[in-house]
C-alpha positions in Angstrom: 290.8 34.8 -115.6 289.4 33.4 -118.8 292.1 33.1 -121.6 290.8 34.0 -125.1 292.3 33.8 -128.5 290.8 34.8 -131.8 291.1 33.1 -135.2 290.4 34.9 -138.5 289.6 31.9 -140.6 290.0 31.3 -144.3 289.7 28.0 -146.2 291.4 24.7 -145.5 292.2 22.6 -142.4 294.5 25.1 -140.8 291.8 27.1 -138.9 290.2 23.9 -137.6 293.5 22.5 -136.4 294.4 25.7 -134.6 290.9 25.9 -133.0 291.2 22.4 -131.6 294.7 23.1 -130.2 293.5 26.4 -128.6 290.6 24.6 -126.9 292.8 21.7 -125.8 294.8 24.2 -123.7 291.7 25.3 -121.9 291.4 28.6 -123.8 288.3 30.1 -125.3 288.4 30.1 -129.1 286.6 32.9 -130.9 286.4 32.4 -134.7 285.7 35.2 -137.2 285.2 33.3 -140.4 285.5 34.7 -143.9 282.2 34.1 -145.6 282.5 31.7 -148.5 285.9 30.5 -147.4 285.9 28.8 -144.0 284.7 25.3 -143.4 281.3 24.9 -141.8 282.6 22.5 -139.2 284.3 25.4 -137.5 280.9 26.6 -136.3 280.6 23.4 -134.2 284.2 23.4 -132.9 284.6 27.1 -131.9 283.3 28.5 -128.6 281.9 31.5 -130.4 281.6 31.6 -134.2 280.6 34.4 -136.6 280.9 34.9 -140.4 281.8 38.2 -141.8 282.1 39.7 -145.3 285.3 41.1 -146.8 283.2 44.1 -147.6 283.0 45.0 -144.0 286.2 44.7 -142.0 284.8 47.0 -139.4 282.2 44.3 -138.5 285.1 41.9 -138.0 287.0 44.2 -135.6 283.8 45.1 -133.9 283.0 41.4 -133.3 286.5 40.7 -131.9 286.3 43.8 -129.6 282.9 42.8 -128.4 284.4 39.5 -127.1 287.4 41.3 -125.7 290.0 39.7 -128.0 293.5 41.1 -127.9 295.4 38.4 -129.8 294.4 36.8 -133.2 295.8 34.2 -135.5 295.3 34.4 -139.3 294.6 30.8 -140.4 293.7 29.5 -143.8 293.7 31.0 -147.2 291.5 33.6 -148.8 291.1 33.2 -152.6 293.3 35.9 -154.1 291.2 35.9 -157.3 288.4 37.5 -155.4 290.2 40.9 -155.6 289.9 40.7 -159.4 286.3 39.9 -159.7 283.9 42.2 -161.5 282.3 43.1 -158.2 285.2 42.6 -155.7 284.8 43.3 -152.0 284.8 47.1 -152.0 285.8 47.6 -148.4 288.9 45.4 -148.7 289.9 46.8 -152.0 289.5 50.4 -150.7 291.8 49.7 -147.8 294.4 47.9 -150.0 294.5 50.7 -152.5 295.0 53.2 -149.7 298.0 51.3 -148.3 299.6 49.3 -151.1 300.6 49.4 -154.8 300.3 45.7 -155.5 297.9 42.8 -154.8 300.4 40.0 -154.3 299.1 37.5 -151.6 301.9 38.3 -149.1 301.4 42.1 -149.6 297.6 41.8 -149.0 298.1 39.8 -145.8 300.8 42.3 -144.6 298.2 45.1 -145.2 295.6 43.1 -143.2 298.1 42.6 -140.3 298.8 46.4 -140.3 295.1 47.1 -140.3 294.6 44.7 -137.3 297.5 46.2 -135.4 296.1 49.7 -135.9 292.8 48.4 -134.6 294.4 47.2 -131.4 295.0 43.5 -132.1 298.2 41.6 -131.9 298.6 39.1 -134.8 300.3 36.0 -133.4 302.8 33.5 -134.8 300.8 30.2 -135.1 304.0 28.1 -135.0 303.7 27.1 -131.3 300.4 25.4 -132.1 301.8 23.6 -135.2 304.9 21.9 -133.9 303.6 18.4 -134.3 302.6 19.0 -137.9 306.1 19.8 -139.1 308.1 17.0 -140.7 311.7 15.9 -140.3 314.0 15.7 -143.4 313.9 12.4 -145.3 311.3 10.0 -146.6 307.9 10.4 -144.9 306.5 7.1 -146.2 307.9 3.8 -147.4 308.0 4.5 -151.1 311.6 4.4 -152.4 312.8 7.6 -154.0 313.9 6.8 -157.6 316.9 8.5 -159.1 314.9 10.4 -161.6 312.6 11.7 -158.8 315.7 12.7 -156.8 317.1 14.5 -159.9 313.9 16.4 -160.5 313.9 17.5 -156.8 317.5 18.7 -157.0 316.6 20.5 -160.3 313.4 22.1 -159.1 314.2 23.0 -155.5 316.2 26.2 -156.1 313.8 27.3 -158.8 310.8 26.8 -156.4 312.7 28.8 -153.8 313.1 31.7 -156.2 309.5 31.6 -157.2 308.4 31.7 -153.6 310.8 34.6 -152.8 309.5 36.5 -155.8 305.9 35.9 -154.4 304.9 34.2 -157.6 303.8 30.9 -156.0 305.1 28.3 -153.6 304.5 25.1 -155.7 306.4 23.9 -158.7 305.7 20.8 -160.8 308.5 19.2 -162.7 309.2 16.1 -164.8 312.5 15.0 -166.3 314.0 18.3 -165.2 311.5 20.3 -167.2 309.0 22.7 -165.5 305.5 21.5 -166.1 303.6 24.0 -164.0 304.2 27.0 -161.8 301.7 27.9 -159.1 300.1 31.3 -159.8 296.9 32.8 -158.5 295.0 29.6 -159.1 296.6 27.9 -156.1 298.4 24.6 -155.4 295.8 22.1 -156.4 295.1 23.7 -159.8 298.9 23.9 -160.5 299.3 20.2 -159.7 296.4 19.2 -161.9 297.7 21.4 -164.7 301.2 19.9 -164.5 299.7 16.4 -164.7 297.6 17.4 -167.7 300.6 18.9 -169.6 303.3 16.4 -168.7 301.4 13.2 -167.9 302.0 10.7 -165.1 305.3 10.8 -163.2 305.5 14.5 -162.2 307.2 15.7 -159.0 305.5 18.3 -156.9 307.7 20.6 -154.8 306.2 22.9 -152.3 308.4 25.4 -150.4 308.4 28.4 -148.1 309.9 31.8 -148.7 313.6 32.2 -147.6 312.4 34.7 -145.0 308.9 33.3 -144.4 306.9 35.3 -141.8 304.8 32.4 -140.3 301.9 34.9 -139.8 301.7 35.5 -143.6 300.4 32.9 -146.0 302.1 30.0 -144.3 302.2 27.2 -146.9 300.8 23.9 -145.8 299.8 20.5 -147.2 297.4 17.8 -146.2 295.1 15.0 -147.3 293.6 17.2 -150.1 297.1 17.8 -151.5 297.8 14.0 -151.5 294.5 13.3 -153.2 295.2 15.8 -156.0 298.7 14.4 -156.5 297.2 10.9 -156.9 294.6 12.1 -159.3 297.3 13.8 -161.4 299.5 10.7 -161.4 302.4 12.3 -159.6 305.4 10.3 -158.6 306.4 12.3 -155.6 305.5 15.2 -153.3 308.4 17.0 -151.7 307.8 19.6 -149.0 310.0 21.8 -146.8 311.1 20.1 -143.6 310.6 21.8 -140.2 308.5 24.8 -141.3 305.5 23.5 -143.4 302.5 22.1 -141.6 301.3 18.7 -142.8 297.6 18.3 -141.7 296.0 14.9 -141.4 299.5 13.6 -141.8 299.1 9.9 -140.8 296.0 9.4 -142.9 297.5 11.2 -145.9 300.8 9.3 -145.8 298.9 6.0 -145.5 296.9 6.8 -148.6 300.1 8.0 -150.5 301.8 4.7 -149.5 298.9 2.6 -150.7 298.8 4.2 -154.1 302.6 4.5 -154.7 303.1 8.3 -154.1 306.5 9.0 -152.5 306.3 11.8 -149.9 309.5 13.4 -148.5 310.7 16.5 -146.8 313.9 18.3 -147.7 
């Protein structure tokens, strides 16, 4: 019997990685991609690919049911600012307003999961497909961790955890034990750039999960793009959470970080 798994794909490398892993196990990968978010290469990698608008979630569920999908993985991000546009996706907004009082990213994803469950789909934990992207504690490349970097991490780590738990953001940028930038709705990359603009070279970027992170909901991740932005911003170090945070394109990204003097570590 043919084994199928669906991906509801947002932006970033996460959906592509999951798609490839699913297919490597001999399963059929059906991708429902959010229009304007998912990468085009997914259309080449998936067994079946279709884009849908946030205005029409019924089209999404209809597509999945047509292909007899029972289990789905939410992979990638959907730009949260879209819900505040002058002409936001009416269908999505309508369902959110029916079920929730706030528009925090985790709340919106929770509502999406509830909607999918009511529609007959099981939203899966993606962790089993991500095991080789998680990092052990310690230095991830050969750049020595300077004392001031270590001090900034120790200072910023508990603050970053609180910000994540409060669902404000999952990235904190610090320098000399002062907060340079906190991730908000603009996302990780913009927060890193802003921290570099405000504090200059030598900032330390900390990216962390919530204390009780549901891996189905807004799972934080890093990759080559994160490293590139850190280098552009003149960061001294990137510190991520060990064992729970996917690091995509890891070898290539760590090689680039090593070449340009960016320390990368997991705590």
